[in-house]
C-alpha positions in Angstrom: 18.6 38.8 15.5 16.4 37.2 18.1 15.0 33.8 17.4 11.4 33.0 18.6 10.3 29.5 19.1 6.9 28.2 18.1 5.9 27.9 21.8 7.0 31.5 22.5 5.1 32.8 19.5 2.0 30.9 20.5 2.2 32.4 24.0 2.6 35.9 22.5 -0.5 35.4 20.3 -2.5 33.9 23.1 -1.6 36.8 25.4 -2.6 39.4 22.8 -5.9 37.7 22.1 -6.8 36.7 25.6 -7.0 33.0 24.8 -6.1 30.0 26.8 -3.4 27.8 25.3 -3.7 24.0 25.3 -0.7 21.8 24.4 -1.5 18.9 22.1 0.2 15.5 21.9 2.6 16.8 19.2 3.8 19.7 21.4 1.9 22.2 19.3 -0.4 24.8 20.9 -4.0 25.8 20.1 -5.7 28.9 21.2 -9.2 28.4 22.6 -11.5 31.2 23.5 -12.2 31.8 27.2 -15.6 31.4 28.8 -16.0 35.2 29.1 -15.2 35.6 25.4 -17.8 32.9 24.6 -20.5 34.7 26.7 -19.6 38.1 25.2 -19.7 36.8 21.7 -23.0 35.1 22.1 -24.5 38.3 23.5 -23.1 40.4 20.7 -24.1 37.9 18.0 -27.7 37.6 19.4 -27.9 41.5 19.3 -26.6 41.6 15.8 -29.1 39.0 14.6 -32.0 40.8 16.4 -31.0 44.1 14.6 -30.9 42.2 11.3 -34.3 40.7 11.8 -35.7 44.2 12.8 -34.3 45.7 9.6 -35.8 42.8 7.5 -39.2 43.3 9.2 -39.3 47.0 8.5 -38.3 46.5 4.9 -34.8 48.0 5.2 -32.6 46.1 2.8 -29.5 48.2 3.5 -30.0 47.6 7.3 -30.5 43.9 6.7 -27.4 43.7 4.6 -25.3 45.4 7.3 -25.2 41.9 8.9 -23.0 40.7 6.0 -19.3 41.6 5.8 -18.6 44.0 2.9 -16.7 42.7 -0.1 -16.6 39.8 -2.6 -15.2 37.1 -0.3 -18.4 36.1 1.4 -20.7 33.3 0.3 -24.4 32.4 0.4 -25.5 28.8 -0.3 -28.8 28.5 -2.2 -30.7 25.5 -3.5 -29.3 26.3 -7.0 -25.7 27.2 -6.2 -23.4 29.4 -4.3 -23.7 33.2 -4.5 -20.4 35.1 -4.0 -20.1 38.6 -2.7 -22.2 41.0 -0.8 -23.5 42.8 -3.9 -24.7 39.5 -5.4 -26.4 38.5 -2.1 -28.0 41.9 -2.0 -29.3 41.5 -5.5 -30.8 38.1 -4.6 -32.7 39.6 -1.7 -33.8 42.8 -3.4 -37.1 41.5 -4.9 -38.3 40.8 -1.4 -37.8 44.4 -0.5 -39.2 46.0 -3.7 -42.0 48.6 -3.3 -45.3 46.8 -2.9 -43.7 43.5 -1.9 -45.3 41.8 1.0 -42.9 42.0 3.9 -43.0 39.1 6.5 -41.6 39.5 10.0 -38.3 37.8 10.6 -37.2 36.2 13.9 -34.6 33.7 15.0 -35.0 30.8 17.4 -32.8 28.3 19.2 -29.6 30.3 18.7 -26.4 28.3 19.2 -23.0 30.1 19.0 -19.8 28.1 18.8 -16.9 30.5 19.2 -14.1 28.9 17.2 -11.6 31.7 17.9 -12.0 35.1 19.6 -13.0 36.6 16.2 -14.7 33.7 14.4 -17.9 31.9 15.2 -20.2 29.2 13.8 -23.8 30.1 14.4 -26.8 27.8 14.1 -30.4 28.9 14.5 -33.9 28.6 13.0 -35.3 31.5 11.1 -39.0 32.2 11.1 -40.9 34.3 8.7 -44.4 35.2 9.8 -47.4 37.3 8.7 -49.7 38.0 11.5 -50.3 34.7 13.4 -49.2 32.5 10.5 -45.7 31.2 9.8 -44.9 31.6 6.1 -41.5 30.0 6.2 -39.2 28.4 8.8 -35.9 26.6 8.5 -32.4 26.2 9.7 -29.6 28.7 9.2 -25.9 28.0 9.5 -23.7 31.0 9.6 -20.0 31.6 9.9 -19.3 35.0 11.4 -16.2 37.1 11.8 -15.7 40.0 14.2 -13.8 43.0 12.7 -13.6 46.4 14.2 -15.8 45.3 17.1 -18.7 44.1 14.8 -19.8 40.6 14.1 -20.7 40.0 10.5 -21.7 37.1 8.3 -19.0 35.7 6.0 -20.9 32.5 5.0 -24.6 31.9 5.0 -26.4 28.6 4.4 -30.1 28.9 5.1 -32.7 26.4 3.9 
């Protein structure tokens, strides 16, 4: 049986993910995303958020919910508590998309993407809801996103 050291395993993982390895004081290794991975992730996430905003604006709840990862493991922080799971988050948004509900336009401003790993990002932006020339709501949003199967999706949402 072949024995693999921690350093060799770290090199294998880094090579497979395209990361740069940095040795810490303890001799341990950390994988940091490369500059090209950061640029690509920012572009992909900006496109995903733009598609999400367009779905919101046209009143397409299913299209808007595509920005959230499927399953029960995702979270959404509200002023009254934490909502768990995509279905519960969808139920929370559903009244805004009901027939006859007034649909504001959604946009995002000042997008910041901090790529924590090649498939994990912390995203900060300001959302803006508007109706005509008037802003109806604006506030910060902090999202944790994960890339699976080539798609970035929200796994944690805290918007106020």
